[in-house]
Every structure is written in C-alpha cells, then in structure tokens.
DSSP file (Angstrom, degrees, kcal/mol; ACC not computed):
  #  RESIDUE AA STRUCTURE BP1 BP2  ACC     N-H-->O    O-->H-N    N-H-->O    O-->H-N    TCO  KAPPA ALPHA  PHI   PSI    X-CA   Y-CA   Z-CA
    1    1 A M              0   0    0      0, 0.0     2,-0.1     0, 0.0     0, 0.0   0.000 360.0 360.0 360.0 117.0  135.1  -50.2   22.8
    2    2 A N     >  -     0   0    0      1,-0.1     4,-2.4     4,-0.0     5,-0.2  -0.256 360.0 -96.9 -84.9 177.3  133.7  -53.7   23.3
    3    3 A R  H  > S+     0   0    0      1,-0.2     4,-2.2     2,-0.2     5,-0.2   0.864 121.3  53.5 -66.7 -35.5  130.6  -55.2   21.6
    4    4 A T  H  > S+     0   0    0      2,-0.2     4,-2.4     1,-0.2    -1,-0.2   0.927 109.8  47.7 -68.7 -43.5  128.3  -54.5   24.6
    5    5 A E  H  > S+     0   0    0      2,-0.2     4,-2.7     1,-0.2     5,-0.3   0.919 110.9  53.0 -56.4 -44.9  129.3  -50.8   24.7
    6    6 A F  H  X S+     0   0    0     -4,-2.4     4,-2.8     1,-0.2    -2,-0.2   0.940 109.0  48.0 -61.1 -40.8  128.7  -50.6   21.0
    7    7 A V  H  X S+     0   0    0     -4,-2.2     4,-2.6     1,-0.2    -1,-0.2   0.910 114.1  46.0 -62.3 -43.8  125.3  -52.1   21.3
    8    8 A I  H  X S+     0   0    0     -4,-2.4     4,-2.5     2,-0.2    -1,-0.2   0.926 113.5  48.9 -67.3 -40.8  124.3  -49.7   24.1
    9    9 A V  H  X S+     0   0    0     -4,-2.7     4,-2.5     2,-0.2    -2,-0.2   0.906 114.5  47.3 -62.7 -48.2  125.8  -46.6   22.2
   10   10 A T  H  X S+     0   0    0     -4,-2.8     4,-2.6    -5,-0.3    -2,-0.2   0.892 110.9  50.2 -63.9 -41.8  123.9  -47.7   19.1
   11   11 A A  H  X S+     0   0    0     -4,-2.6     4,-2.4    -5,-0.2    -2,-0.2   0.929 112.3  48.6 -61.1 -47.1  120.7  -48.2   21.1
   12   12 A L  H  X S+     0   0    0     -4,-2.5     4,-2.6     2,-0.2    -2,-0.2   0.893 111.0  49.2 -62.5 -44.1  121.0  -44.8   22.7
   13   13 A V  H  X S+     0   0    0     -4,-2.5     4,-2.8     1,-0.2    -1,-0.2   0.925 113.9  46.0 -63.1 -45.4  121.6  -43.1   19.4
   14   14 A L  H  X S+     0   0    0     -4,-2.6     4,-2.5     2,-0.2    -2,-0.2   0.894 111.7  50.7 -68.0 -34.4  118.6  -44.8   17.8
   15   15 A F  H  X S+     0   0    0     -4,-2.4     4,-2.6     2,-0.2    -2,-0.2   0.899 111.7  48.0 -67.4 -40.6  116.5  -44.0   20.7
   16   16 A V  H  X S+     0   0    0     -4,-2.6     4,-2.7     2,-0.2     5,-0.3   0.933 112.4  49.3 -62.3 -43.4  117.5  -40.3   20.5
   17   17 A A  H  X S+     0   0    0     -4,-2.8     4,-2.5     1,-0.2    -2,-0.2   0.929 111.6  48.4 -60.9 -43.8  116.9  -40.3   16.8
   18   18 A F  H  X S+     0   0    0     -4,-2.5     4,-2.8     2,-0.2     5,-0.2   0.915 112.7  50.3 -60.0 -44.3  113.4  -41.9   17.4
   19   19 A G  H  X S+     0   0    0     -4,-2.6     4,-2.8     1,-0.2    -2,-0.2   0.953 112.3  45.7 -63.9 -52.6  112.7  -39.3   20.1
   20   20 A L  H  X S+     0   0    0     -4,-2.7     4,-2.8     1,-0.2    -1,-0.2   0.893 112.0  50.2 -62.0 -40.6  113.7  -36.4   17.9
   21   21 A G  H  X S+     0   0    0     -4,-2.5     4,-2.1    -5,-0.3    -1,-0.2   0.927 112.1  48.2 -59.0 -49.2  111.7  -37.7   15.0
   22   22 A W  H  X S+     0   0    0     -4,-2.8     4,-2.5     2,-0.2    -2,-0.2   0.864 113.2  48.7 -59.2 -41.7  108.6  -38.2   17.2
   23   23 A F  H  X S+     0   0    0     -4,-2.8     4,-2.8    -5,-0.2    -2,-0.2   0.941 110.9  49.1 -64.4 -45.6  109.0  -34.7   18.6
   24   24 A T  H  X S+     0   0    0     -4,-2.8     4,-1.9     2,-0.2    -2,-0.2   0.852 111.3  49.6 -61.3 -38.1  109.4  -33.2   15.3
   25   25 A H  H  X S+     0   0    0     -4,-2.1     4,-2.7     2,-0.2     5,-0.2   0.954 111.9  48.7 -67.0 -48.0  106.4  -34.9   14.0
   26   26 A W  H  X S+     0   0    0     -4,-2.5     4,-2.7     1,-0.2    -2,-0.2   0.931 111.2  50.1 -53.6 -49.1  104.3  -33.8   17.0
   27   27 A L  H  X S+     0   0    0     -4,-2.8     4,-1.5     1,-0.2    -1,-0.2   0.848 114.0  43.7 -64.7 -36.1  105.5  -30.2   16.6
   28   28 A I  H  X S+     0   0    0     -4,-1.9     4,-1.5     2,-0.2    -1,-0.2   0.914 114.5  50.4 -67.8 -42.9  104.6  -30.1   12.9
   29   29 A H  H  X S+     0   0    0     -4,-2.7     4,-1.4     1,-0.2    -2,-0.2   0.906 108.7  52.3 -58.7 -47.9  101.4  -31.8   13.5
   30   30 A R  H  < S+     0   0    0     -4,-2.7    -1,-0.2     1,-0.2    -2,-0.2   0.885 115.5  39.4 -59.6 -45.2  100.6  -29.3   16.3
   31   31 A F  H  < S+     0   0    0     -4,-1.5    -1,-0.2     1,-0.2    -2,-0.2   0.689 120.5  43.0 -85.6 -17.7  101.2  -26.2   14.1
   32   32 A T  H  < S+     0   0    0     -4,-1.5    -2,-0.2    -3,-0.2    -1,-0.2   0.419  84.0 113.1-113.2   0.1   99.7  -27.5   10.9
   33   33 A R     <  -     0   0    0     -4,-1.4     2,-0.5    -3,-0.2    -3,-0.0  -0.439  60.6-134.5 -67.4 147.6   96.5  -29.1   12.1
   34   34 A I        -     0   0    0     -2,-0.1     2,-0.1     4,-0.0    -2,-0.1  -0.897  16.8-136.8-108.8 129.0   93.2  -27.7   11.2
   35   35 A R     >  -     0   0    0     -2,-0.5     4,-1.9     1,-0.1     5,-0.1  -0.482  18.4-119.7 -84.2 162.0   90.7  -27.4   13.9
   36   36 A Q  H  > S+     0   0    0      1,-0.2     4,-2.4     2,-0.2     5,-0.3   0.859 115.5  59.4 -63.6 -37.5   87.0  -28.3   13.3
   37   37 A Q  H  > S+     0   0    0      1,-0.2     4,-2.0     2,-0.2    -1,-0.2   0.916 106.5  47.1 -64.2 -41.1   86.0  -24.7   14.2
   38   38 A D  H  > S+     0   0    0      1,-0.2     4,-3.4     2,-0.2    -1,-0.2   0.928 109.7  53.2 -65.7 -45.0   88.2  -23.5   11.3
   39   39 A L  H  X S+     0   0    0     -4,-1.9     4,-2.2     1,-0.2    -2,-0.2   0.885 111.8  43.9 -58.4 -39.9   86.8  -26.0    8.9
   40   40 A S  H  X S+     0   0    0     -4,-2.4     4,-2.2     2,-0.2    -1,-0.2   0.851 111.9  54.4 -73.8 -32.8   83.2  -24.9    9.7
   41   41 A E  H  X S+     0   0    0     -4,-2.0     4,-2.2    -5,-0.3    -2,-0.2   0.963 110.2  46.4 -59.7 -51.9   84.3  -21.3    9.4
   42   42 A L  H  X S+     0   0    0     -4,-3.4     4,-2.2     1,-0.2    -2,-0.2   0.859 110.5  53.8 -63.1 -36.3   85.7  -22.0    5.9
   43   43 A D  H  X S+     0   0    0     -4,-2.2     4,-2.2    -5,-0.2    -1,-0.2   0.906 110.1  47.3 -57.8 -43.5   82.5  -23.9    5.0
   44   44 A R  H  X S+     0   0    0     -4,-2.2     4,-2.4     2,-0.2    -2,-0.2   0.853 111.2  49.0 -68.4 -37.1   80.5  -20.9    5.9
   45   45 A M  H  X S+     0   0    0     -4,-2.2     4,-2.8     2,-0.2    -1,-0.2   0.893 110.4  52.2 -70.6 -40.3   82.7  -18.5    4.1
   46   46 A A  H  X S+     0   0    0     -4,-2.2     4,-2.8     1,-0.2    -2,-0.2   0.922 111.0  47.8 -61.2 -39.0   82.5  -20.7    1.0
   47   47 A Q  H  X S+     0   0    0     -4,-2.2     4,-2.8     2,-0.2     5,-0.2   0.945 111.1  49.7 -67.2 -45.7   78.8  -20.7    1.2
   48   48 A D  H  X S+     0   0    0     -4,-2.4     4,-2.5     1,-0.2    -1,-0.2   0.930 112.5  49.0 -60.2 -39.4   78.7  -16.9    1.7
   49   49 A L  H  X S+     0   0    0     -4,-2.8     4,-2.0     2,-0.2    -2,-0.2   0.924 108.6  51.5 -68.1 -42.2   80.9  -16.5   -1.3
   50   50 A H  H  X S+     0   0    0     -4,-2.8     4,-2.1     2,-0.2    -2,-0.2   0.931 112.4  47.4 -52.7 -50.0   78.8  -18.8   -3.4
   51   51 A E  H  X S+     0   0    0     -4,-2.8     4,-2.6     1,-0.2     5,-0.2   0.910 110.4  51.8 -62.4 -42.9   75.6  -16.7   -2.5
   52   52 A A  H  X S+     0   0    0     -4,-2.5     4,-2.4    -5,-0.2    -1,-0.2   0.878 108.5  51.0 -60.9 -39.7   77.4  -13.5   -3.2
   53   53 A E  H  X S+     0   0    0     -4,-2.0     4,-2.3     2,-0.2    -1,-0.2   0.847 110.6  49.2 -61.5 -40.9   78.4  -14.8   -6.7
   54   54 A L  H  X S+     0   0    0     -4,-2.1     4,-2.4     2,-0.2    -2,-0.2   0.923 112.3  48.4 -70.8 -46.6   74.7  -15.8   -7.4
   55   55 A I  H  X S+     0   0    0     -4,-2.6     4,-3.0     2,-0.2    -2,-0.2   0.933 111.8  48.9 -64.6 -41.1   73.5  -12.3   -6.3
   56   56 A R  H  X S+     0   0    0     -4,-2.4     4,-3.1    -5,-0.2     5,-0.2   0.964 112.3  48.8 -62.0 -46.9   76.2  -10.6   -8.5
   57   57 A D  H  X S+     0   0    0     -4,-2.3     4,-2.4     1,-0.2    -1,-0.2   0.923 112.3  48.2 -61.6 -41.3   75.2  -12.7  -11.5
   58   58 A Q  H  X S+     0   0    0     -4,-2.4     4,-3.0     2,-0.2    -1,-0.2   0.904 113.0  48.1 -60.4 -44.3   71.6  -11.9  -10.9
   59   59 A A  H  X S+     0   0    0     -4,-3.0     4,-2.8     1,-0.2    -2,-0.2   0.928 111.9  49.2 -67.3 -40.8   72.4   -8.2  -10.6
   60   60 A I  H  X S+     0   0    0     -4,-3.1     4,-2.6     2,-0.2    -2,-0.2   0.896 111.8  49.3 -60.9 -40.9   74.5   -8.3  -13.8
   61   61 A E  H  X S+     0   0    0     -4,-2.4     4,-3.0    -5,-0.2     5,-0.3   0.963 110.5  49.5 -59.4 -54.7   71.7  -10.0  -15.6
   62   62 A Y  H  X S+     0   0    0     -4,-3.0     4,-2.6     1,-0.2    -2,-0.2   0.905 111.8  49.3 -52.4 -46.1   69.2   -7.5  -14.4
   63   63 A V  H  X S+     0   0    0     -4,-2.8     4,-3.3     1,-0.2    -1,-0.2   0.942 110.9  49.4 -63.7 -45.0   71.4   -4.5  -15.5
   64   64 A E  H  X S+     0   0    0     -4,-2.6     4,-2.2     2,-0.2    -2,-0.2   0.925 113.3  45.9 -59.3 -42.4   71.9   -6.0  -18.9
   65   65 A T  H  X S+     0   0    0     -4,-3.0     4,-2.6     2,-0.2    -1,-0.2   0.918 113.9  48.7 -57.5 -42.7   68.2   -6.6  -19.3
   66   66 A R  H  X S+     0   0    0     -4,-2.6     4,-3.4    -5,-0.3     5,-0.3   0.952 111.2  51.4 -65.8 -45.7   67.4   -3.1  -18.1
   67   67 A E  H  X S+     0   0    0     -4,-3.3     4,-1.8     1,-0.2    -1,-0.2   0.876 110.1  48.2 -55.0 -40.5   70.1   -1.7  -20.4
   68   68 A R  H  X S+     0   0    0     -4,-2.2     4,-2.3     2,-0.2    -1,-0.2   0.879 112.8  48.2 -71.0 -38.1   68.6   -3.5  -23.4
   69   69 A D  H  X S+     0   0    0     -4,-2.6     4,-2.6     1,-0.2     5,-0.2   0.950 114.0  46.5 -66.2 -45.2   65.1   -2.3  -22.6
   70   70 A L  H  X S+     0   0    0     -4,-3.4     4,-1.5     2,-0.2    -2,-0.2   0.856 111.3  52.9 -65.8 -29.3   66.3    1.3  -22.1
   71   71 A T  H  X S+     0   0    0     -4,-1.8     4,-2.4    -5,-0.3    -1,-0.2   0.915 110.4  47.5 -68.8 -44.8   68.2    1.1  -25.3
   72   72 A T  H  X S+     0   0    0     -4,-2.3     4,-2.0     1,-0.2    -2,-0.2   0.886 111.5  48.9 -65.3 -37.9   65.2    0.0  -27.2
   73   73 A R  H  X S+     0   0    0     -4,-2.6     4,-2.0     2,-0.2    -1,-0.2   0.805 110.7  52.2 -69.4 -27.3   63.0    2.6  -25.7
   74   74 A L  H  X S+     0   0    0     -4,-1.5     4,-2.6    -5,-0.2    -2,-0.2   0.904 108.9  49.7 -73.5 -40.7   65.6    5.2  -26.6
   75   75 A K  H  X S+     0   0    0     -4,-2.4     4,-2.3     2,-0.2    -2,-0.2   0.897 112.7  46.9 -65.7 -42.6   65.8    4.0  -30.2
   76   76 A Q  H  X S+     0   0    0     -4,-2.0     4,-3.2     2,-0.2    -1,-0.2   0.904 111.7  51.2 -64.4 -39.5   62.0    4.2  -30.4
   77   77 A S  H  X S+     0   0    0     -4,-2.0     4,-2.9     2,-0.2    -2,-0.2   0.896 109.9  49.2 -59.0 -45.8   62.0    7.6  -28.8
   78   78 A E  H  X S+     0   0    0     -4,-2.6     4,-2.5     2,-0.2    -1,-0.2   0.899 111.1  50.2 -63.7 -38.2   64.6    8.8  -31.4
   79   79 A A  H  X S+     0   0    0     -4,-2.3     4,-2.4     2,-0.2    -2,-0.2   0.927 112.1  48.6 -66.0 -47.7   62.4    7.3  -34.3
   80   80 A E  H  X S+     0   0    0     -4,-3.2     4,-2.1     1,-0.2    -2,-0.2   0.923 112.0  48.5 -61.2 -40.9   59.3    9.1  -33.0
   81   81 A L  H  X S+     0   0    0     -4,-2.9     4,-1.7     2,-0.2    -2,-0.2   0.876 110.3  49.8 -69.2 -34.7   61.2   12.3  -32.7
   82   82 A A  H  X S+     0   0    0     -4,-2.5     4,-2.2     1,-0.2    -1,-0.2   0.903 113.3  47.7 -65.7 -35.2   62.6   12.1  -36.2
   83   83 A A  H  X S+     0   0    0     -4,-2.4     4,-2.2     1,-0.2    -2,-0.2   0.898 112.3  49.0 -68.0 -37.0   59.2   11.4  -37.5
   84   84 A A  H  X S+     0   0    0     -4,-2.1     4,-1.4     2,-0.2    -1,-0.2   0.809 110.3  49.9 -70.2 -29.1   57.7   14.2  -35.6
   85   85 A M  H  X S+     0   0    0     -4,-1.7     4,-2.9     2,-0.2    -1,-0.2   0.883 112.4  49.3 -81.6 -35.8   60.4   16.7  -36.8
   86   86 A E  H  X S+     0   0    0     -4,-2.2     4,-2.0     1,-0.2    -2,-0.2   0.905 111.2  48.2 -71.3 -32.7   59.8   15.6  -40.4
   87   87 A G  H  X S+     0   0    0     -4,-2.2     4,-2.1     2,-0.2    -1,-0.2   0.819 110.9  50.8 -71.3 -29.6   56.2   16.0  -39.9
   88   88 A L  H  X S+     0   0    0     -4,-1.4     4,-2.2     2,-0.2    -2,-0.2   0.869 110.4  50.7 -70.0 -42.1   56.8   19.5  -38.4
   89   89 A R  H  X S+     0   0    0     -4,-2.9     4,-2.5     2,-0.2    -2,-0.2   0.931 111.1  46.9 -63.2 -42.1   59.0   20.4  -41.4
   90   90 A E  H  X S+     0   0    0     -4,-2.0     4,-2.5     1,-0.2    -2,-0.2   0.910 112.8  50.4 -69.3 -41.3   56.4   19.4  -43.8
   91   91 A A  H  X S+     0   0    0     -4,-2.1     4,-2.0     1,-0.2    -1,-0.2   0.853 111.9  47.1 -64.5 -32.7   53.7   21.3  -41.8
   92   92 A R  H  X S+     0   0    0     -4,-2.2     4,-2.7     2,-0.2    -2,-0.2   0.899 112.1  50.7 -71.9 -41.5   55.9   24.4  -41.8
   93   93 A A  H  X S+     0   0    0     -4,-2.5     4,-2.3     2,-0.2    -2,-0.2   0.889 112.5  46.6 -57.2 -45.2   56.5   24.0  -45.5
   94   94 A H  H  X S+     0   0    0     -4,-2.5     4,-2.6     2,-0.2    -2,-0.2   0.864 112.0  50.0 -65.7 -41.8   52.8   23.7  -46.2
   95   95 A A  H  X S+     0   0    0     -4,-2.0     4,-3.0     2,-0.2     5,-0.2   0.924 111.5  48.9 -68.1 -43.2   52.0   26.7  -44.0
   96   96 A E  H  X S+     0   0    0     -4,-2.7     4,-2.4     2,-0.2    -2,-0.2   0.905 111.3  49.9 -61.3 -38.3   54.6   28.8  -45.8
   97   97 A H  H  X S+     0   0    0     -4,-2.3     4,-2.2    -5,-0.2    -2,-0.2   0.951 113.2  47.5 -66.6 -39.7   53.2   27.7  -49.1
   98   98 A L  H  X S+     0   0    0     -4,-2.6     4,-2.9     2,-0.2    -2,-0.2   0.890 110.7  51.1 -59.9 -39.6   49.7   28.7  -47.9
   99   99 A R  H  X S+     0   0    0     -4,-3.0     4,-3.7     2,-0.2     5,-0.3   0.897 108.4  50.6 -63.2 -40.5   50.9   31.9  -46.6
  100  100 A A  H  X S+     0   0    0     -4,-2.4     4,-1.8    -5,-0.2    -2,-0.2   0.909 110.9  50.2 -68.1 -36.6   52.5   32.7  -50.0
  101  101 A Q  H  X S+     0   0    0     -4,-2.2     4,-2.2     2,-0.2     5,-0.2   0.952 112.3  47.3 -57.4 -53.1   49.2   31.9  -51.7
  102  102 A L  H  X S+     0   0    0     -4,-2.9     4,-2.2     1,-0.2    -2,-0.2   0.932 112.6  47.4 -53.5 -51.2   47.3   34.1  -49.3
  103  103 A E  H  X S+     0   0    0     -4,-3.7     4,-1.3     1,-0.2    -1,-0.2   0.843 111.9  53.0 -61.1 -32.2   49.7   37.0  -49.7
  104  104 A G  H  < S+     0   0    0     -4,-1.8    -1,-0.2    -5,-0.3    -2,-0.2   0.892 112.9  42.9 -70.2 -34.6   49.6   36.4  -53.6
  105  105 A E  H  < S+     0   0    0     -4,-2.2    -2,-0.2     1,-0.2    -1,-0.2   0.785 107.9  59.1 -82.6 -25.3   45.8   36.6  -53.6
  106  106 A A  H  <        0   0    0     -4,-2.2    -1,-0.2     1,-0.2    -2,-0.2   0.824 360.0 360.0 -76.0 -26.2   45.6   39.6  -51.2
  107  107 A R     <        0   0    0     -4,-1.3    -1,-0.2    -5,-0.2    -2,-0.2   0.553 360.0 360.0 -82.4 360.0   47.7   41.7  -53.6
C-alpha cells in the first residue's frame, strides 16, 4: 500500500466515522428533543398542580378551623351539661328534702 492509497483509505475511514457520528447525533436529537407543544402542556400541568395544591391547603386550613370551632362548642356544651346535671341533682335533693319535711309534718 503506497502513500496515496493510505491517504485515501484514511480519508474514507474518517469520512465514514464523521457520517456515523453525525447520523447518531441526528438520531439522538430526533428522539430526545422536546416539542414546544409538550413544553406548553408541561407548563399548564404545573400551573394546574400549583392551583390544586393551593386549594388543598385552603381546604385543610378550613377543616382545621372548623374542627377547632366544633371542639370548642363541644367543650362548652359538655360544661353546660355538667352544670345542668349538677343543678338537677341539687334540685332533686332539695325536692326530696322538702317532701321529707312535708311527710314529717303530715304525720
């Protein structure tokens, strides 16, 4: 193999390597590129997710507030019930005492 043949073979090998590299780059770029439509769809989905998270946070805050209010009302109702039951006990005891006095006077 003389010098001219060596240069031609080397040039062909380098050209084929360049062609394969370019084709590989084009193929990878073709399969991995992101279209503008996909980006706008991702932006819309991100915005929808953000809005959903805000709504969820507001709902959680509302539920927690409502739960605190209901717990407070329940405790107040329980306190009122306990006071009413105590008053009823005292009224029954007083009524029993008065009946006992009336029965004692009637005899």
